C-alpha positions in Angstrom: 94.5 34.8 8.4 95.2 31.6 10.2 95.7 29.0 7.4 95.8 25.9 9.6 93.3 23.1 8.9 91.4 23.6 12.2 90.6 27.2 11.2 89.0 26.0 7.9 87.3 22.7 8.6 85.1 20.8 11.1 86.7 17.4 10.9 83.6 15.7 12.2 82.5 15.7 8.5 85.2 13.8 6.8 87.1 10.5 7.0 90.3 12.4 6.2 90.5 14.5 9.4 93.5 12.9 11.0 95.2 12.7 7.6 94.8 16.4 6.8 95.7 17.4 10.4 99.0 15.6 10.1 100.3 18.5 7.8 101.1 22.1 8.8 98.9 23.4 5.9 95.9 21.6 4.4 97.1 21.8 0.8 100.1 19.7 1.7 97.7 16.7 2.0 96.8 16.9 -1.7 99.8 15.2 -3.1 99.2 12.0 -1.1 95.5 11.6 -1.6 95.8 8.5 -3.8 97.8 6.5 -1.3 95.6 7.8 1.6 92.5 6.5 -0.1 94.0 3.1 -0.8 94.9 2.7 2.9 91.6 4.2 4.1 89.7 1.6 2.1 91.1 -1.2 4.2 89.4 0.3 7.2 85.9 1.1 5.7 82.9 -0.5 7.5 80.9 -3.2 5.8 78.3 -0.7 4.5 80.8 0.1 1.8 81.1 -2.3 -1.2 83.9 -2.5 -3.8 81.9 -2.2 -7.0 85.0 -2.4 -9.1 88.7 -2.8 -8.3 89.6 0.3 -6.2 86.1 1.8 -6.2 84.2 1.7 -2.9 80.6 3.0 -2.7 78.4 3.1 0.4 75.3 1.0 -0.1 73.1 4.1 0.5 74.8 6.2 -2.2 73.2 6.7 -5.6 75.5 6.3 -8.6 74.3 6.7 -12.1 75.4 3.8 -14.4 76.2 6.6 -16.9 78.8 8.1 -14.6 82.5 7.3 -15.2 84.5 6.5 -12.0 88.2 5.6 -12.0 90.1 4.1 -9.0 90.9 4.8 -6.3 87.6 6.4 -5.3 85.5 6.3 -2.1 81.9 7.5 -2.2 80.0 8.1 1.0 76.5 7.5 2.4 73.7 9.4 0.7 75.9 10.9 -2.0 74.4 11.3 -5.5 76.6 10.8 -8.5 74.5 11.9 -11.5 74.4 11.1 -15.2 77.6 12.1 -17.0 79.8 12.8 -13.9 83.5 12.1 -14.6 85.5 11.0 -11.6 89.1 10.5 -12.7 90.2 8.8 -9.5 92.0 9.7 -6.3 88.7 11.1 -5.0 87.4 10.8 -1.5 83.8 12.0 -1.6 82.0 12.3 1.7 78.4 11.8 2.7 75.4 13.5 1.1 77.4 15.1 -1.6 76.1 15.9 -5.1 78.4 15.3 -8.2 76.5 16.4 -11.2 76.3 16.2 -15.0 79.6 17.0 -16.7 81.3 17.6 -13.3 84.9 16.4 -13.3 86.8 15.4 -10.2 90.5 14.5 -9.9 92.7 14.1 -6.8 90.3 15.7 -4.3 88.9 15.4 -0.8 85.2 16.5 -0.7 83.9 16.7 2.9 80.2 15.9 3.7 77.5 17.9 2.0 79.7 19.3 -0.8 77.7 20.2 -4.0 79.4 20.3 -7.4 76.2 19.8 -9.4 76.6 21.5 -12.8 79.6 21.6 -15.2 82.3 22.0 -12.5 86.0 21.0 -12.6 87.6 20.3 -9.2 91.2 19.1 -9.3 93.9 18.9 -6.7 91.6 20.5 -4.2 90.0 20.2 -0.8 86.4 21.3 -0.3 85.0 21.8 3.2 81.7 20.8 4.7 78.6 22.0 2.8 80.7 24.1 0.4 78.9 24.7 -2.9 80.0 25.4 -6.5 77.6 27.3 -8.7 77.1 26.1 -12.3 80.4 26.3 -14.3 82.6 27.2 -11.4 86.0 25.6 -11.6 89.3 25.2 -9.7 92.2 25.9 -12.0 95.1 23.8 -10.8 98.1 24.6 -13.0 99.7 28.0 -13.6 100.1 29.2 -17.2 103.9 29.3 -16.8 103.8 25.8 -15.2 105.9 27.0 -12.2 105.1 25.8 -8.7 102.0 27.3 -7.2 102.4 29.9 -4.4 99.9 30.8 -1.7 99.6 34.6 -1.4 98.2 36.0 1.8 98.6 39.7 1.9 102.4 40.4 1.8 103.2 36.8 2.8 104.0 34.4 0.0 104.2 30.6 0.8 106.0 28.5 -1.8 104.3 25.1 -2.0 106.6 23.4 -4.4 103.5 21.9 -6.0 103.0 22.2 -9.8 99.4 21.2 -9.4 97.3 22.8 -6.7 93.7 23.9 -7.1 91.7 25.5 -4.2 91.1 24.9 -0.5 87.6 25.9 0.5 86.6 26.1 4.1 83.2 24.9 5.5 80.0 26.6 4.1 81.8 28.4 1.2 79.6 29.5 -1.7 81.2 30.0 -5.2 79.1 31.8 -7.7 78.4 30.6 -11.2 81.2 30.6 -13.8 83.8 31.7 -11.3 87.4 30.6 -11.6 89.4 29.8 -8.5 93.0 30.3 -9.7 95.8 27.9 -8.5 96.5 28.3 -4.8 93.2 30.0 -3.8 92.2 29.5 -0.2 88.8 30.7 1.0 87.8 30.9 4.7 84.7 29.5 6.3 81.3 31.0 5.4 82.6 33.2 2.6 80.7 33.8 -0.6 82.2 34.6 -4.0 80.1 36.5 -6.6 79.5 34.9 -10.0 82.0 35.5 -12.8 84.8 36.2 -10.3 88.4 35.3 -11.0 89.6 34.6 -7.5 93.2 34.3 -6.4 95.1 34.3 -3.1 93.6 34.0 0.4 90.2 35.3 1.4 89.1 35.7 5.1 86.2 33.9 6.7 82.7 35.4 6.9 83.2 37.6 3.9 81.7 38.5 0.5 84.0 38.5 -2.5 82.5 40.8 -5.1 85.6 40.8 -7.3 89.3 40.5 -6.8 89.6 44.0 -5.3 86.4 44.2 -3.4 86.0 42.0 -0.3 83.6 43.0 2.5 82.7 41.5 5.8 79.5 39.6 6.0 76.8 41.2 8.2 74.8 38.8 10.4 
């Protein structure tokens, strides 16, 4: 599978396109998200307002006063941040996203249309256009042995050197309820993961992941 950014994302749906493209692999962009957001904020159009130091929100976004948001964070047009959301900072959230009750974000890029609406954890991850997390689905971002995360694609193992790395989801990915995406999971465009799946490694586009061993091509 081609793991380049252009094979996973349509960059018309994020402010981070040029930034992510500057790396050979998309996950390499994750370590610099904080600094990127701080620089990006200097170029935002006037529709964005800085509601607190380091927190920029589009005037057409809806942010519950009961949500916690730490800096630096950018929240795009039409995005809904619901009651009880917990945004820990270093979060670039695109347009028309949903960040729901008890959903926790940290060091992430969410492209337009991403939905993480119910009890989700997304850390050190990139979620593509209109990707969706079912209730309770999480990205695990640290290995149990605390060693650097590896990307495993068939017989090929890519050493990232990163202690914290969650998941990279292509555009239109669907993650079933209560699934766990283990550190270093990469999922291709338009692939669906069944509920209660413990996913790890690289999954091709246009597929259905029934469990770790059973992956079938999607029929159109």
